[in-house]
C-alpha positions in Angstrom: 102.6 87.8 66.6 105.0 84.7 65.9 104.5 83.3 69.3 106.9 80.7 70.3 106.1 80.0 73.8 102.7 79.6 75.3 102.3 79.9 79.2 99.2 78.4 80.2 97.6 78.6 83.6 94.9 76.0 84.3 96.1 72.7 82.5 93.2 70.6 83.8 93.4 67.2 81.9 96.0 68.4 79.3 94.3 68.9 76.0 94.8 72.6 75.5 98.5 72.0 76.4 98.5 69.6 73.6 96.6 71.8 71.3 98.8 74.6 71.8 101.9 72.5 71.3 100.6 71.2 68.0 99.8 74.7 66.7 103.4 75.6 67.6 104.7 72.7 65.7 102.9 73.7 62.6 104.3 77.3 62.8 107.8 75.7 63.1 107.1 73.3 60.2 106.2 76.3 57.9 109.2 78.3 59.1 107.5 80.7 61.0 109.3 80.0 64.3 112.3 78.3 65.4 112.2 76.5 68.7 109.0 76.5 70.9 107.6 75.5 74.2 104.5 75.1 76.0 104.6 75.8 79.8 101.4 74.9 81.5 100.7 75.6 85.2 98.2 73.9 87.6 97.9 72.8 91.2 97.7 69.2 90.4 99.3 67.8 87.1 98.7 64.0 87.6 95.8 63.7 85.3 97.4 65.7 82.7 100.6 63.9 82.9 99.0 60.6 82.4 96.7 61.8 79.4 99.6 63.3 77.7 101.7 60.4 78.1 98.7 58.3 76.5 98.7 60.2 73.6 102.3 61.3 73.2 105.0 59.4 75.3 107.5 62.2 74.2 105.1 65.2 75.0 107.6 66.5 77.7 110.2 67.5 74.7 107.8 70.3 74.4 105.3 70.8 77.1 106.5 71.6 80.6 103.9 70.8 83.3 104.4 72.9 86.3 102.7 72.0 89.5 102.0 75.3 91.3 99.4 77.6 92.6 99.2 80.8 90.5 98.8 82.9 93.7 101.9 81.7 95.1 104.3 84.6 95.3 107.2 82.7 94.3 105.6 81.4 90.8 107.6 83.9 88.9 110.9 82.7 90.0 109.8 79.1 89.0 108.3 79.9 85.5 111.1 82.8 84.4 113.8 80.1 83.9 111.8 78.3 81.6 111.5 81.1 79.1 114.5 82.1 77.2 115.5 85.8 76.8 113.7 87.2 73.7 111.1 84.7 73.7 107.6 85.6 71.8 105.4 84.4 74.8 101.7 84.4 75.0 100.2 83.8 78.4 96.6 82.3 78.5 94.9 82.3 81.8 92.0 79.9 82.3 92.1 78.7 85.9 89.5 79.1 88.5 87.8 82.2 86.9 87.9 84.2 90.3 89.3 87.5 91.2 92.3 86.1 93.1 93.6 83.5 90.5 93.1 86.0 87.6 95.0 88.7 89.7 97.5 86.4 90.8 98.3 85.5 87.1 98.4 88.9 85.5 100.8 90.1 88.5 103.2 86.9 88.0 103.2 86.3 84.3 102.6 89.6 82.4 105.9 90.6 82.5 106.7 87.6 80.1 104.6 89.3 77.3 106.5 91.0 74.8 105.5 94.4 73.1 102.7 93.3 70.4 101.7 90.1 72.2 98.9 89.1 74.2 98.0 88.0 77.7 94.5 86.2 77.2 92.1 85.9 80.1 89.6 83.4 79.6 86.0 83.2 80.7 85.2 86.6 81.9 81.9 85.7 80.7 81.1 84.3 84.2 80.6 88.0 85.3 78.1 88.9 82.6 74.9 88.1 84.1 72.7 87.6 80.8 75.4 85.1 79.6 75.8 83.1 82.9 74.7 79.4 82.1 74.7 78.4 85.6 74.1 80.3 89.0 76.7 78.6 90.9 79.6 79.9 88.4 82.3 81.8 90.1 82.8 85.7 89.6 85.6 88.1 89.6 87.6 87.8 86.0 86.4 91.3 84.7 86.8 93.0 88.1 90.4 91.6 88.2 91.1 92.6 84.5 89.8 96.1 85.3 91.7 96.6 88.6 95.1 95.2 87.0 94.7 97.5 84.0 94.3 100.6 86.4 97.4 99.5 88.2 101.0 100.7 87.1 101.6 97.0 86.2 98.9 97.0 83.8 99.3 100.2 82.1 101.4 98.9 79.5 98.5 96.7 78.2 95.2 97.5 76.5 92.0 95.4 75.9 91.5 94.6 72.4 87.8 94.5 72.1 88.0 94.3 68.1 89.0 90.4 68.8 85.7 89.4 70.2 84.0 88.3 67.2 80.8 89.8 66.5 80.7 91.5 69.8 80.0 88.3 71.8 82.9 86.2 73.4 83.4 84.2 76.4 86.5 86.3 77.2 85.0 89.8 77.5 87.9 92.4 78.0 90.3 89.3 78.2 92.3 89.9 74.8 95.0 92.1 76.4 97.8 93.4 74.1 100.9 94.8 75.4 101.4 98.2 73.6 104.6 99.4 75.1 107.4 98.0 77.3 106.5 97.6 81.0 107.4 100.8 83.2 106.9 103.1 80.3 104.1 105.5 80.1 
């Protein structure tokens, strides 16, 4: 899809933001995209900031750390100015793996995903009893996905189950592809 902007929800220690940045750098080096940016959102960015500075003091040239709660209704107003018009964005939600955070991310950020690109909701496996490694894991990812897909906001997306390699994934129903512009039926 020639993604040039990755919006990540759930920075944690910063490793995946760095990994996304490196993939985008590679796409640029091969002439597949021009500019790029990783925007990573989490409640506390102090550990990620320190870790990223330690491995690349210039990380902020390509990675923007946004300290915010994905459930904050003002999140959209903070993120939208960071994504230029026409950007080929992909959103990756990997935060608390509960209904509220999953739904918050879908509601706040799905409008940034253009037709043909993806909103990836990670770790819906927490809702699959046979695959739960720990009883104390949270729940709510797949119920949030299903509720959102049934809403008017989610109707322009479809789960791409064929991306779940060999029928097994940590992200069941989590590969959501925008099939048409928002607001069309």
